[in-house]
Backbone atoms as SQL, in Angstrom:
CREATE TABLE atoms (id INTEGER PRIMARY KEY, chain TEXT, resi INTEGER, resn TEXT, atom TEXT, x REAL, y REAL, z REAL);
INSERT INTO atoms VALUES
  (1, 'A', 1, 'UNK', 'N', 88.926, -23.926, -89.436),
  (2, 'A', 1, 'UNK', 'CA', 88.519, -23.786, -90.815),
  (3, 'A', 1, 'UNK', 'C', 87.881, -25.067, -91.262),
  (4, 'A', 2, 'UNK', 'N', 87.108, -25.020, -92.297),
  (5, 'A', 2, 'UNK', 'CA', 86.398, -26.173, -92.863),
  (6, 'A', 2, 'UNK', 'C', 87.303, -26.957, -93.826),
  (7, 'A', 3, 'UNK', 'N', 87.298, -28.235, -93.723),
  (8, 'A', 3, 'UNK', 'CA', 88.060, -29.069, -94.717),
  (9, 'A', 3, 'UNK', 'C', 87.711, -28.676, -96.114),
  (10, 'A', 4, 'UNK', 'N', 88.655, -28.558, -96.994),
  (11, 'A', 4, 'UNK', 'CA', 88.494, -28.137, -98.282),
  (12, 'A', 4, 'UNK', 'C', 87.683, -29.011, -99.168),
  (13, 'A', 5, 'UNK', 'N', 87.557, -30.279, -98.733),
  (14, 'A', 5, 'UNK', 'CA', 86.750, -31.227, -99.569),
  (15, 'A', 5, 'UNK', 'C', 85.247, -31.093, -99.215),
  (16, 'A', 6, 'UNK', 'N', 84.949, -30.503, -98.143),
  (17, 'A', 6, 'UNK', 'CA', 83.530, -30.234, -97.738),
  (18, 'A', 6, 'UNK', 'C', 82.878, -29.128, -98.613),
  (19, 'A', 7, 'UNK', 'N', 81.540, -29.270, -98.761),
  (20, 'A', 7, 'UNK', 'CA', 80.703, -28.244, -99.279),
  (21, 'A', 7, 'UNK', 'C', 79.985, -27.572, -98.009),
  (22, 'A', 8, 'UNK', 'N', 79.624, -26.372, -98.062),
  (23, 'A', 8, 'UNK', 'CA', 79.092, -25.658, -96.978),
  (24, 'A', 8, 'UNK', 'C', 77.544, -25.991, -96.793),
  (25, 'A', 9, 'UNK', 'N', 77.300, -27.282, -96.531),
  (26, 'A', 9, 'UNK', 'CA', 76.014, -27.788, -96.277),
  (27, 'A', 9, 'UNK', 'C', 76.035, -28.835, -95.173),
  (28, 'A', 10, 'UNK', 'N', 74.954, -29.039, -94.422),
  (29, 'A', 10, 'UNK', 'CA', 75.070, -29.961, -93.423),
  (30, 'A', 10, 'UNK', 'C', 74.637, -31.355, -93.723),
  (31, 'A', 11, 'UNK', 'N', 73.681, -31.456, -94.628),
  (32, 'A', 11, 'UNK', 'CA', 73.084, -32.675, -95.014),
  (33, 'A', 11, 'UNK', 'C', 74.091, -33.567, -95.805),
  (34, 'A', 12, 'UNK', 'N', 74.155, -34.831, -95.539),
  (35, 'A', 12, 'UNK', 'CA', 74.968, -35.822, -96.281),
  (36, 'A', 12, 'UNK', 'C', 76.461, -35.434, -96.244),
  (37, 'A', 13, 'UNK', 'N', 76.899, -34.808, -95.163),
  (38, 'A', 13, 'UNK', 'CA', 78.325, -34.477, -95.027),
  (39, 'A', 13, 'UNK', 'C', 78.894, -34.884, -93.714),
  (40, 'A', 14, 'UNK', 'N', 80.159, -35.209, -93.680),
  (41, 'A', 14, 'UNK', 'CA', 80.875, -35.229, -92.449),
  (42, 'A', 14, 'UNK', 'C', 81.751, -33.893, -92.506),
  (43, 'A', 15, 'UNK', 'N', 81.203, -32.827, -91.933),
  (44, 'A', 15, 'UNK', 'CA', 81.921, -31.553, -91.973),
  (45, 'A', 15, 'UNK', 'C', 83.053, -31.676, -90.921),
  (46, 'A', 16, 'UNK', 'N', 84.275, -31.484, -91.486),
  (47, 'A', 16, 'UNK', 'CA', 85.408, -31.592, -90.605),
  (48, 'A', 16, 'UNK', 'C', 85.883, -30.133, -90.396),
  (49, 'A', 17, 'UNK', 'N', 85.914, -29.685, -89.164),
  (50, 'A', 17, 'UNK', 'CA', 86.352, -28.281, -88.804),
  (51, 'A', 17, 'UNK', 'C', 87.602, -28.432, -87.997),
  (52, 'A', 18, 'UNK', 'N', 88.669, -27.779, -88.462),
  (53, 'A', 18, 'UNK', 'CA', 89.960, -27.766, -87.759),
  (54, 'A', 18, 'UNK', 'C', 90.152, -26.469, -86.992),
  (55, 'A', 19, 'UNK', 'N', 90.833, -26.589, -85.882),
  (56, 'A', 19, 'UNK', 'CA', 91.195, -25.370, -85.084),
  (57, 'A', 19, 'UNK', 'C', 92.386, -25.704, -84.310),
  (58, 'A', 20, 'UNK', 'N', 93.182, -24.660, -83.988),
  (59, 'A', 20, 'UNK', 'CA', 94.346, -24.790, -83.212),
  (60, 'A', 20, 'UNK', 'C', 94.098, -24.961, -81.775),
  (61, 'A', 21, 'UNK', 'N', 94.928, -25.880, -81.165),
  (62, 'A', 21, 'UNK', 'CA', 94.955, -26.039, -79.748),
  (63, 'A', 21, 'UNK', 'C', 95.942, -25.144, -79.127),
  (64, 'A', 22, 'UNK', 'N', 95.505, -23.972, -78.729),
  (65, 'A', 22, 'UNK', 'CA', 96.400, -22.907, -78.263),
  (66, 'A', 22, 'UNK', 'C', 96.738, -23.003, -76.804),
  (67, 'A', 23, 'UNK', 'N', 97.993, -22.698, -76.472),
  (68, 'A', 23, 'UNK', 'CA', 98.401, -22.895, -75.087),
  (69, 'A', 23, 'UNK', 'C', 97.800, -21.864, -74.165),
  (70, 'A', 24, 'UNK', 'N', 97.141, -20.814, -74.698),
  (71, 'A', 24, 'UNK', 'CA', 96.461, -19.873, -73.806),
  (72, 'A', 24, 'UNK', 'C', 94.992, -20.249, -73.614),
  (73, 'A', 25, 'UNK', 'N', 94.547, -21.429, -73.908),
  (74, 'A', 25, 'UNK', 'CA', 93.252, -21.978, -73.824),
  (75, 'A', 25, 'UNK', 'C', 92.286, -21.349, -74.805),
  (76, 'A', 26, 'UNK', 'N', 92.715, -20.674, -75.856),
  (77, 'A', 26, 'UNK', 'CA', 91.795, -20.083, -76.809),
  (78, 'A', 26, 'UNK', 'C', 91.590, -21.133, -78.013),
  (79, 'A', 27, 'UNK', 'N', 90.773, -20.716, -78.939),
  (80, 'A', 27, 'UNK', 'CA', 90.480, -21.421, -80.137),
  (81, 'A', 27, 'UNK', 'C', 89.926, -22.819, -79.779),
  (82, 'A', 28, 'UNK', 'N', 90.567, -23.903, -80.286),
  (83, 'A', 28, 'UNK', 'CA', 89.991, -25.233, -79.984),
  (84, 'A', 28, 'UNK', 'C', 90.614, -25.967, -78.811),
  (85, 'A', 29, 'UNK', 'N', 91.311, -25.264, -78.061),
  (86, 'A', 29, 'UNK', 'CA', 91.869, -25.910, -76.826),
  (87, 'A', 29, 'UNK', 'C', 90.803, -26.703, -75.971),
  (88, 'A', 30, 'UNK', 'N', 89.587, -26.078, -75.792),
  (89, 'A', 30, 'UNK', 'CA', 88.590, -26.850, -74.971),
  (90, 'A', 30, 'UNK', 'C', 88.116, -28.107, -75.612),
  (91, 'A', 31, 'UNK', 'N', 88.368, -28.415, -76.803),
  (92, 'A', 31, 'UNK', 'CA', 88.030, -29.712, -77.484),
  (93, 'A', 31, 'UNK', 'C', 88.747, -30.831, -76.699),
  (94, 'A', 32, 'UNK', 'N', 89.944, -30.589, -76.195),
  (95, 'A', 32, 'UNK', 'CA', 90.673, -31.656, -75.499),
  (96, 'A', 32, 'UNK', 'C', 89.927, -32.021, -74.187),
  (97, 'A', 33, 'UNK', 'N', 89.119, -31.108, -73.676),
  (98, 'A', 33, 'UNK', 'CA', 88.456, -31.420, -72.442),
  (99, 'A', 33, 'UNK', 'C', 87.365, -32.551, -72.644),
  (100, 'A', 34, 'UNK', 'N', 86.987, -32.798, -73.841),
  (101, 'A', 34, 'UNK', 'CA', 86.002, -33.946, -74.127),
  (102, 'A', 34, 'UNK', 'C', 86.604, -35.253, -73.830),
  (103, 'A', 35, 'UNK', 'N', 87.931, -35.309, -73.605),
  (104, 'A', 35, 'UNK', 'CA', 88.562, -36.563, -73.179),
  (105, 'A', 35, 'UNK', 'C', 88.092, -36.990, -71.732),
  (106, 'A', 36, 'UNK', 'N', 87.585, -36.005, -71.006),
  (107, 'A', 36, 'UNK', 'CA', 87.173, -36.199, -69.596),
  (108, 'A', 36, 'UNK', 'C', 85.722, -36.624, -69.694),
  (109, 'A', 37, 'UNK', 'N', 85.308, -37.790, -69.195),
  (110, 'A', 37, 'UNK', 'CA', 84.021, -38.301, -69.243),
  (111, 'A', 37, 'UNK', 'C', 82.941, -37.315, -68.591),
  (112, 'A', 38, 'UNK', 'N', 83.310, -36.682, -67.547),
  (113, 'A', 38, 'UNK', 'CA', 82.391, -35.721, -66.847),
  (114, 'A', 38, 'UNK', 'C', 82.127, -34.499, -67.831),
  (115, 'A', 39, 'UNK', 'N', 83.134, -34.026, -68.474),
  (116, 'A', 39, 'UNK', 'CA', 82.947, -32.913, -69.497),
  (117, 'A', 39, 'UNK', 'C', 82.096, -33.344, -70.575),
  (118, 'A', 40, 'UNK', 'N', 82.321, -34.561, -71.134),
  (119, 'A', 40, 'UNK', 'CA', 81.495, -35.106, -72.190),
  (120, 'A', 40, 'UNK', 'C', 80.050, -35.170, -71.857),
  (121, 'A', 41, 'UNK', 'N', 79.761, -35.663, -70.649),
  (122, 'A', 41, 'UNK', 'CA', 78.388, -35.797, -70.258),
  (123, 'A', 41, 'UNK', 'C', 77.699, -34.444, -70.106),
  (124, 'A', 42, 'UNK', 'N', 78.389, -33.351, -69.699),
  (125, 'A', 42, 'UNK', 'CA', 77.843, -32.085, -69.385),
  (126, 'A', 42, 'UNK', 'C', 77.776, -31.289, -70.725),
  (127, 'A', 43, 'UNK', 'N', 78.391, -31.670, -71.753),
  (128, 'A', 43, 'UNK', 'CA', 78.516, -30.881, -73.043),
  (129, 'A', 43, 'UNK', 'C', 78.258, -31.784, -74.289),
  (130, 'A', 44, 'UNK', 'N', 77.013, -32.299, -74.226),
  (131, 'A', 44, 'UNK', 'CA', 76.613, -33.251, -75.282),
  (132, 'A', 44, 'UNK', 'C', 76.217, -32.491, -76.584),
  (133, 'A', 45, 'UNK', 'N', 75.670, -31.314, -76.413),
  (134, 'A', 45, 'UNK', 'CA', 75.169, -30.524, -77.532),
  (135, 'A', 45, 'UNK', 'C', 76.244, -29.642, -78.080),
  (136, 'A', 46, 'UNK', 'N', 76.348, -29.584, -79.488),
  (137, 'A', 46, 'UNK', 'CA', 77.357, -28.697, -80.170),
  (138, 'A', 46, 'UNK', 'C', 76.548, -27.929, -81.213),
  (139, 'A', 47, 'UNK', 'N', 76.720, -26.624, -81.301),
  (140, 'A', 47, 'UNK', 'CA', 75.982, -25.783, -82.187),
  (141, 'A', 47, 'UNK', 'C', 76.913, -25.238, -83.308),
  (142, 'A', 48, 'UNK', 'N', 76.394, -25.284, -84.418),
  (143, 'A', 48, 'UNK', 'CA', 77.104, -24.803, -85.695),
  (144, 'A', 48, 'UNK', 'C', 76.306, -23.790, -86.397),
  (145, 'A', 49, 'UNK', 'N', 76.928, -22.704, -86.793),
  (146, 'A', 49, 'UNK', 'CA', 76.285, -21.724, -87.561),
  (147, 'A', 49, 'UNK', 'C', 76.900, -21.769, -89.009),
  (148, 'A', 50, 'UNK', 'N', 76.100, -21.979, -89.994),
  (149, 'A', 50, 'UNK', 'CA', 76.640, -22.214, -91.342),
  (150, 'A', 50, 'UNK', 'C', 75.560, -21.598, -92.289),
  (151, 'A', 51, 'UNK', 'N', 76.052, -20.695, -93.186),
  (152, 'A', 51, 'UNK', 'CA', 75.245, -20.136, -94.191),
  (153, 'A', 51, 'UNK', 'C', 74.051, -19.393, -93.658),
  (154, 'A', 52, 'UNK', 'N', 74.215, -18.793, -92.486),
  (155, 'A', 52, 'UNK', 'CA', 73.114, -18.025, -91.887),
  (156, 'A', 52, 'UNK', 'C', 72.055, -18.844, -91.110),
  (157, 'A', 53, 'UNK', 'N', 72.314, -20.088, -90.953),
  (158, 'A', 53, 'UNK', 'CA', 71.470, -21.019, -90.227),
  (159, 'A', 53, 'UNK', 'C', 72.180, -21.685, -89.023),
  (160, 'A', 54, 'UNK', 'N', 71.467, -22.030, -87.973),
  (161, 'A', 54, 'UNK', 'CA', 72.033, -22.616, -86.841),
  (162, 'A', 54, 'UNK', 'C', 71.550, -24.041, -86.764),
  (163, 'A', 55, 'UNK', 'N', 72.526, -24.935, -86.366),
  (164, 'A', 55, 'UNK', 'CA', 72.190, -26.351, -86.263),
  (165, 'A', 55, 'UNK', 'C', 72.720, -26.861, -84.969),
  (166, 'A', 56, 'UNK', 'N', 71.908, -27.906, -84.422),
  (167, 'A', 56, 'UNK', 'CA', 72.319, -28.555, -83.209),
  (168, 'A', 56, 'UNK', 'C', 72.731, -29.936, -83.520),
  (169, 'A', 57, 'UNK', 'N', 73.934, -30.237, -83.026),
  (170, 'A', 57, 'UNK', 'CA', 74.527, -31.614, -83.130),
  (171, 'A', 57, 'UNK', 'C', 74.659, -32.237, -81.760),
  (172, 'A', 58, 'UNK', 'N', 74.621, -33.523, -81.721),
  (173, 'A', 58, 'UNK', 'CA', 74.834, -34.286, -80.409),
  (174, 'A', 58, 'UNK', 'C', 76.113, -35.069, -80.533),
  (175, 'A', 59, 'UNK', 'N', 77.005, -34.949, -79.491),
  (176, 'A', 59, 'UNK', 'CA', 78.266, -35.631, -79.462),
  (177, 'A', 59, 'UNK', 'C', 78.061, -37.158, -79.533),
  (178, 'A', 60, 'UNK', 'N', 78.746, -37.751, -80.386),
  (179, 'A', 60, 'UNK', 'CA', 78.670, -39.167, -80.551),
  (180, 'A', 60, 'UNK', 'C', 79.914, -39.972, -79.985),
  (181, 'A', 61, 'UNK', 'N', 81.109, -39.298, -80.321),
  (182, 'A', 61, 'UNK', 'CA', 82.374, -40.020, -79.975),
  (183, 'A', 61, 'UNK', 'C', 83.479, -39.032, -79.855),
  (184, 'A', 62, 'UNK', 'N', 84.395, -39.357, -79.003),
  (185, 'A', 62, 'UNK', 'CA', 85.682, -38.631, -78.875),
  (186, 'A', 62, 'UNK', 'C', 86.850, -39.585, -79.147),
  (187, 'A', 63, 'UNK', 'N', 87.757, -39.194, -80.011),
  (188, 'A', 63, 'UNK', 'CA', 88.871, -39.979, -80.317),
  (189, 'A', 63, 'UNK', 'C', 90.156, -39.317, -80.033),
  (190, 'A', 64, 'UNK', 'N', 91.144, -40.110, -79.458),
  (191, 'A', 64, 'UNK', 'CA', 92.544, -39.742, -79.352),
  (192, 'A', 64, 'UNK', 'C', 93.139, -40.441, -80.534),
  (193, 'A', 65, 'UNK', 'N', 93.646, -39.791, -81.437),
  (194, 'A', 65, 'UNK', 'CA', 94.147, -40.489, -82.723),
  (195, 'A', 65, 'UNK', 'C', 95.304, -39.814, -83.315),
  (196, 'A', 66, 'UNK', 'N', 95.556, -40.020, -84.561),
  (197, 'A', 66, 'UNK', 'CA', 96.610, -39.350, -85.344),
  (198, 'A', 66, 'UNK', 'C', 96.049, -38.750, -86.639),
  (199, 'A', 67, 'UNK', 'N', 96.834, -38.020, -87.321),
  (200, 'A', 67, 'UNK', 'CA', 96.452, -37.518, -88.656),
  (201, 'A', 67, 'UNK', 'C', 96.103, -38.544, -89.644),
  (202, 'A', 68, 'UNK', 'N', 96.420, -39.856, -89.408),
  (203, 'A', 68, 'UNK', 'CA', 96.120, -40.929, -90.267),
  (204, 'A', 68, 'UNK', 'C', 94.818, -41.614, -89.966),
  (205, 'A', 69, 'UNK', 'N', 94.019, -41.030, -89.049),
  (206, 'A', 69, 'UNK', 'CA', 92.704, -41.647, -88.693),
  (207, 'A', 69, 'UNK', 'C', 91.817, -41.802, -89.917),
  (208, 'A', 70, 'UNK', 'N', 91.141, -42.914, -90.013),
  (209, 'A', 70, 'UNK', 'CA', 90.236, -43.168, -91.204),
  (210, 'A', 70, 'UNK', 'C', 89.042, -42.240, -91.172),
  (211, 'A', 71, 'UNK', 'N', 88.747, -41.651, -90.051),
  (212, 'A', 71, 'UNK', 'CA', 87.586, -40.716, -89.982),
  (213, 'A', 71, 'UNK', 'C', 87.876, -39.544, -90.955),
  (214, 'A', 72, 'UNK', 'N', 89.062, -39.153, -91.099),
  (215, 'A', 72, 'UNK', 'CA', 89.399, -37.964, -91.941),
  (216, 'A', 72, 'UNK', 'C', 89.157, -38.285, -93.403),
  (217, 'A', 73, 'UNK', 'N', 89.064, -39.516, -93.813),
  (218, 'A', 73, 'UNK', 'CA', 88.859, -39.881, -95.221),
  (219, 'A', 73, 'UNK', 'C', 87.574, -39.480, -95.802),
  (220, 'A', 74, 'UNK', 'N', 86.567, -39.257, -94.919),
  (221, 'A', 74, 'UNK', 'CA', 85.126, -39.184, -95.311),
  (222, 'A', 74, 'UNK', 'C', 84.640, -37.780, -95.118),
  (223, 'A', 75, 'UNK', 'N', 84.192, -37.104, -96.183),
  (224, 'A', 75, 'UNK', 'CA', 83.581, -35.833, -96.090),
  (225, 'A', 75, 'UNK', 'C', 82.147, -35.842, -96.784),
  (226, 'A', 76, 'UNK', 'N', 82.054, -36.252, -98.072),
  (227, 'A', 76, 'UNK', 'CA', 80.881, -36.358, -98.786),
  (228, 'A', 76, 'UNK', 'C', 80.314, -37.714, -98.466),
  (229, 'A', 77, 'UNK', 'N', 79.090, -37.670, -97.858),
  (230, 'A', 77, 'UNK', 'CA', 78.421, -38.927, -97.491),
  (231, 'A', 77, 'UNK', 'C', 77.126, -39.131, -98.235),
  (232, 'A', 78, 'UNK', 'N', 77.015, -38.441, -99.446),
  (233, 'A', 78, 'UNK', 'CA', 75.799, -38.575, -100.202),
  (234, 'A', 78, 'UNK', 'C', 75.647, -39.969, -100.789),
  (235, 'A', 79, 'UNK', 'N', 76.776, -40.662, -101.012),
  (236, 'A', 79, 'UNK', 'CA', 76.664, -42.054, -101.485),
  (237, 'A', 79, 'UNK', 'C', 76.436, -42.955, -100.292),
  (238, 'A', 80, 'UNK', 'N', 75.360, -43.793, -100.313),
  (239, 'A', 80, 'UNK', 'CA', 75.132, -44.666, -99.180),
  (240, 'A', 80, 'UNK', 'C', 76.313, -45.505, -98.743),
  (241, 'A', 81, 'UNK', 'N', 77.169, -45.947, -99.749),
  (242, 'A', 81, 'UNK', 'CA', 78.292, -46.713, -99.481),
  (243, 'A', 81, 'UNK', 'C', 79.320, -45.944, -98.662),
  (244, 'A', 82, 'UNK', 'N', 79.519, -44.723, -99.113),
  (245, 'A', 82, 'UNK', 'CA', 80.458, -43.822, -98.399),
  (246, 'A', 82, 'UNK', 'C', 80.008, -43.565, -96.944),
  (247, 'A', 83, 'UNK', 'N', 78.728, -43.344, -96.718),
  (248, 'A', 83, 'UNK', 'CA', 78.235, -43.222, -95.387),
  (249, 'A', 83, 'UNK', 'C', 78.436, -44.443, -94.481),
  (250, 'A', 84, 'UNK', 'N', 78.125, -45.544, -95.105),
  (251, 'A', 84, 'UNK', 'CA', 78.336, -46.819, -94.366),
  (252, 'A', 84, 'UNK', 'C', 79.762, -46.948, -93.989),
  (253, 'A', 85, 'UNK', 'N', 80.680, -46.706, -94.930),
  (254, 'A', 85, 'UNK', 'CA', 82.117, -46.810, -94.671),
  (255, 'A', 85, 'UNK', 'C', 82.488, -45.926, -93.568),
  (256, 'A', 86, 'UNK', 'N', 81.999, -44.668, -93.584),
  (257, 'A', 86, 'UNK', 'CA', 82.323, -43.701, -92.539),
  (258, 'A', 86, 'UNK', 'C', 81.843, -44.145, -91.240),
  (259, 'A', 87, 'UNK', 'N', 80.634, -44.635, -91.151),
  (260, 'A', 87, 'UNK', 'CA', 80.027, -45.107, -89.893),
  (261, 'A', 87, 'UNK', 'C', 80.804, -46.370, -89.373),
  (262, 'A', 88, 'UNK', 'N', 81.232, -47.201, -90.207),
  (263, 'A', 88, 'UNK', 'CA', 82.125, -48.378, -89.806),
  (264, 'A', 88, 'UNK', 'C', 83.441, -47.900, -89.285),
  (265, 'A', 89, 'UNK', 'N', 84.016, -46.954, -89.954),
  (266, 'A', 89, 'UNK', 'CA', 85.371, -46.399, -89.535),
  (267, 'A', 89, 'UNK', 'C', 85.211, -45.777, -88.163),
  (268, 'A', 90, 'UNK', 'N', 84.181, -44.982, -87.974),
  (269, 'A', 90, 'UNK', 'CA', 83.921, -44.371, -86.678),
  (270, 'A', 90, 'UNK', 'C', 83.621, -45.431, -85.639),
  (271, 'A', 91, 'UNK', 'N', 82.796, -46.377, -85.910),
  (272, 'A', 91, 'UNK', 'CA', 82.469, -47.483, -85.012),
  (273, 'A', 91, 'UNK', 'C', 83.669, -48.187, -84.511),
  (274, 'A', 92, 'UNK', 'N', 84.611, -48.459, -85.342),
  (275, 'A', 92, 'UNK', 'CA', 85.848, -49.146, -84.991),
  (276, 'A', 92, 'UNK', 'C', 86.818, -48.250, -84.273),
  (277, 'A', 93, 'UNK', 'N', 87.000, -47.037, -84.713),
  (278, 'A', 93, 'UNK', 'CA', 87.949, -46.172, -84.075),
  (279, 'A', 93, 'UNK', 'C', 87.508, -45.733, -82.687),
  (280, 'A', 94, 'UNK', 'N', 86.204, -45.590, -82.466),
  (281, 'A', 94, 'UNK', 'CA', 85.753, -45.107, -81.154),
  (282, 'A', 94, 'UNK', 'C', 85.363, -46.268, -80.278),
  (283, 'A', 95, 'UNK', 'N', 85.305, -47.511, -80.768),
  (284, 'A', 95, 'UNK', 'CA', 84.942, -48.639, -79.962),
  (285, 'A', 95, 'UNK', 'C', 83.549, -48.318, -79.419),
  (286, 'A', 96, 'UNK', 'N', 82.578, -48.070, -80.284),
  (287, 'A', 96, 'UNK', 'CA', 81.205, -47.759, -79.949),
  (288, 'A', 96, 'UNK', 'C', 80.372, -49.033, -79.978),
  (289, 'A', 97, 'UNK', 'N', 79.270, -48.983, -79.226),
  (290, 'A', 97, 'UNK', 'CA', 78.299, -50.116, -79.303),
  (291, 'A', 97, 'UNK', 'C', 77.279, -49.939, -80.422),
  (292, 'A', 98, 'UNK', 'N', 76.905, -48.657, -80.712),
  (293, 'A', 98, 'UNK', 'CA', 76.008, -48.320, -81.812),
  (294, 'A', 98, 'UNK', 'C', 76.304, -46.931, -82.318),
  (295, 'A', 99, 'UNK', 'N', 75.943, -46.634, -83.540),
  (296, 'A', 99, 'UNK', 'CA', 75.960, -45.316, -84.073),
  (297, 'A', 99, 'UNK', 'C', 74.588, -45.100, -84.760),
  (298, 'A', 100, 'UNK', 'N', 73.808, -44.240, -84.251),
  (299, 'A', 100, 'UNK', 'CA', 72.542, -43.975, -84.841),
  (300, 'A', 100, 'UNK', 'C', 72.609, -43.170, -86.087),
  (301, 'A', 101, 'UNK', 'N', 71.823, -43.533, -87.058),
  (302, 'A', 101, 'UNK', 'CA', 71.825, -42.879, -88.332),
  (303, 'A', 101, 'UNK', 'C', 71.434, -41.436, -88.209),
  (304, 'A', 102, 'UNK', 'N', 72.010, -40.536, -88.810),
  (305, 'A', 102, 'UNK', 'CA', 71.601, -39.025, -88.797),
  (306, 'A', 102, 'UNK', 'C', 71.885, -38.488, -90.165),
  (307, 'A', 103, 'UNK', 'N', 71.331, -37.290, -90.462),
  (308, 'A', 103, 'UNK', 'CA', 71.400, -36.638, -91.810),
  (309, 'A', 103, 'UNK', 'C', 72.817, -36.120, -92.070),
  (310, 'A', 104, 'UNK', 'N', 73.564, -35.897, -91.023),
  (311, 'A', 104, 'UNK', 'CA', 74.937, -35.374, -91.269),
  (312, 'A', 104, 'UNK', 'C', 75.779, -35.440, -90.010),
  (313, 'A', 105, 'UNK', 'N', 77.101, -35.250, -90.173),
  (314, 'A', 105, 'UNK', 'CA', 77.896, -35.310, -89.031),
  (315, 'A', 105, 'UNK', 'C', 78.875, -34.159, -88.999),
  (316, 'A', 106, 'UNK', 'N', 79.366, -33.846, -87.788),
  (317, 'A', 106, 'UNK', 'CA', 80.324, -32.771, -87.625),
  (318, 'A', 106, 'UNK', 'C', 81.503, -33.367, -86.908),
  (319, 'A', 107, 'UNK', 'N', 82.757, -33.131, -87.370),
  (320, 'A', 107, 'UNK', 'CA', 83.903, -33.576, -86.701),
  (321, 'A', 107, 'UNK', 'C', 84.767, -32.376, -86.359),
  (322, 'A', 108, 'UNK', 'N', 85.090, -32.162, -85.127),
  (323, 'A', 108, 'UNK', 'CA', 85.908, -31.083, -84.707),
  (324, 'A', 108, 'UNK', 'C', 87.358, -31.694, -84.450),
  (325, 'A', 109, 'UNK', 'N', 88.315, -31.117, -85.009),
  (326, 'A', 109, 'UNK', 'CA', 89.666, -31.661, -84.964),
  (327, 'A', 109, 'UNK', 'C', 90.682, -30.638, -84.385),
  (328, 'A', 110, 'UNK', 'N', 91.464, -31.052, -83.514),
  (329, 'A', 110, 'UNK', 'CA', 92.524, -30.215, -82.938),
  (330, 'A', 110, 'UNK', 'C', 93.727, -31.127, -82.598),
  (331, 'A', 111, 'UNK', 'N', 94.881, -30.484, -82.436),
  (332, 'A', 111, 'UNK', 'CA', 96.092, -31.139, -81.991),
  (333, 'A', 111, 'UNK', 'C', 95.951, -31.687, -80.619),
  (334, 'A', 112, 'UNK', 'N', 96.498, -32.873, -80.249),
  (335, 'A', 112, 'UNK', 'CA', 96.536, -33.280, -78.872),
  (336, 'A', 112, 'UNK', 'C', 97.510, -32.539, -78.082),
  (337, 'A', 113, 'UNK', 'N', 97.374, -32.476, -76.782),
  (338, 'A', 113, 'UNK', 'CA', 98.281, -31.765, -75.914),
  (339, 'A', 113, 'UNK', 'C', 99.708, -32.368, -75.861),
  (340, 'A', 114, 'UNK', 'N', 99.842, -33.615, -76.419),
  (341, 'A', 114, 'UNK', 'CA', 101.110, -34.278, -76.341),
  (342, 'A', 114, 'UNK', 'C', 101.927, -34.081, -77.678),
  (343, 'A', 115, 'UNK', 'N', 101.429, -33.273, -78.558),
  (344, 'A', 115, 'UNK', 'CA', 102.202, -32.778, -79.751),
  (345, 'A', 115, 'UNK', 'C', 102.345, -33.771, -80.918),
  (346, 'A', 116, 'UNK', 'N', 103.123, -33.428, -81.841),
  (347, 'A', 116, 'UNK', 'CA', 103.405, -34.380, -83.015),
  (348, 'A', 116, 'UNK', 'C', 102.161, -34.427, -83.877),
  (349, 'A', 117, 'UNK', 'N', 101.929, -35.738, -84.348),
  (350, 'A', 117, 'UNK', 'CA', 100.805, -35.948, -85.236),
  (351, 'A', 117, 'UNK', 'C', 99.588, -36.368, -84.484),
  (352, 'A', 118, 'UNK', 'N', 99.497, -36.207, -83.203),
  (353, 'A', 118, 'UNK', 'CA', 98.362, -36.694, -82.424),
  (354, 'A', 118, 'UNK', 'C', 97.174, -35.674, -82.641),
  (355, 'A', 119, 'UNK', 'N', 95.992, -36.201, -82.562),
  (356, 'A', 119, 'UNK', 'CA', 94.722, -35.404, -82.754),
  (357, 'A', 119, 'UNK', 'C', 93.683, -35.812, -81.757),
  (358, 'A', 120, 'UNK', 'N', 92.858, -34.880, -81.386),
  (359, 'A', 120, 'UNK', 'CA', 91.644, -35.140, -80.623),
  (360, 'A', 120, 'UNK', 'C', 90.508, -34.721, -81.603),
  (361, 'A', 121, 'UNK', 'N', 89.556, -35.779, -81.754),
  (362, 'A', 121, 'UNK', 'CA', 88.368, -35.543, -82.633),
  (363, 'A', 121, 'UNK', 'C', 87.176, -35.681, -81.789),
  (364, 'A', 122, 'UNK', 'N', 86.218, -34.765, -81.988),
  (365, 'A', 122, 'UNK', 'CA', 84.932, -34.870, -81.415),
  (366, 'A', 122, 'UNK', 'C', 83.978, -35.028, -82.610),
  (367, 'A', 123, 'UNK', 'N', 83.270, -36.070, -82.629),
  (368, 'A', 123, 'UNK', 'CA', 82.341, -36.365, -83.733),
  (369, 'A', 123, 'UNK', 'C', 80.901, -36.267, -83.227),
  (370, 'A', 124, 'UNK', 'N', 80.124, -35.486, -83.951),
  (371, 'A', 124, 'UNK', 'CA', 78.695, -35.330, -83.416),
  (372, 'A', 124, 'UNK', 'C', 77.719, -35.556, -84.633),
  (373, 'A', 125, 'UNK', 'N', 76.586, -35.997, -84.289),
  (374, 'A', 125, 'UNK', 'CA', 75.476, -36.224, -85.288),
  (375, 'A', 125, 'UNK', 'C', 74.492, -35.138, -85.388),
  (376, 'A', 126, 'UNK', 'N', 74.027, -34.722, -86.561),
  (377, 'A', 126, 'UNK', 'CA', 73.073, -33.678, -86.728),
  (378, 'A', 126, 'UNK', 'C', 71.752, -34.036, -86.057),
  (379, 'A', 127, 'UNK', 'N', 71.157, -33.097, -85.291),
  (380, 'A', 127, 'UNK', 'CA', 69.936, -33.386, -84.648),
  (381, 'A', 127, 'UNK', 'C', 68.749, -32.525, -85.200),
  (382, 'A', 128, 'UNK', 'N', 69.106, -31.243, -85.383),
  (383, 'A', 128, 'UNK', 'CA', 68.040, -30.370, -85.947),
  (384, 'A', 128, 'UNK', 'C', 68.542, -29.062, -86.428),
  (385, 'A', 129, 'UNK', 'N', 67.825, -28.452, -87.337),
  (386, 'A', 129, 'UNK', 'CA', 68.117, -27.065, -87.682),
  (387, 'A', 129, 'UNK', 'C', 67.252, -26.147, -86.760),
  (388, 'A', 130, 'UNK', 'N', 67.970, -25.243, -86.041),
  (389, 'A', 130, 'UNK', 'CA', 67.399, -24.411, -85.149),
  (390, 'A', 130, 'UNK', 'C', 66.722, -23.241, -85.719),
  (391, 'A', 131, 'UNK', 'N', 67.281, -22.555, -86.692),
  (392, 'A', 131, 'UNK', 'CA', 66.759, -21.394, -87.430),
  (393, 'A', 131, 'UNK', 'C', 67.388, -21.233, -88.840);
């Protein structure tokens, strides 16, 4: 489900989509596979259908974190200061060298396999509208 703070648009948003990490490998269970560098390399593109349109995102970062991650704080990025703060939070949390500017972001969130408040986040940047 989409975070309740988000509006159903891709531009100027960090769309946070939550899904269950099910034991039968359904729903968002495959998100945990992004922790494997080989899987990440082979699955760079993420597609989202929203409001009758399709969008392509490219994976930027994978985080093993908790429900307290600062990445969760940012949904509306229409204010340049909020976008800058989001990029800084992601930069620090993911220990990245660079984060290229993009029109919007997609964060996929699921529980970690180890339970509790652990989370796996896959953060991707908007590349293009497909249709």
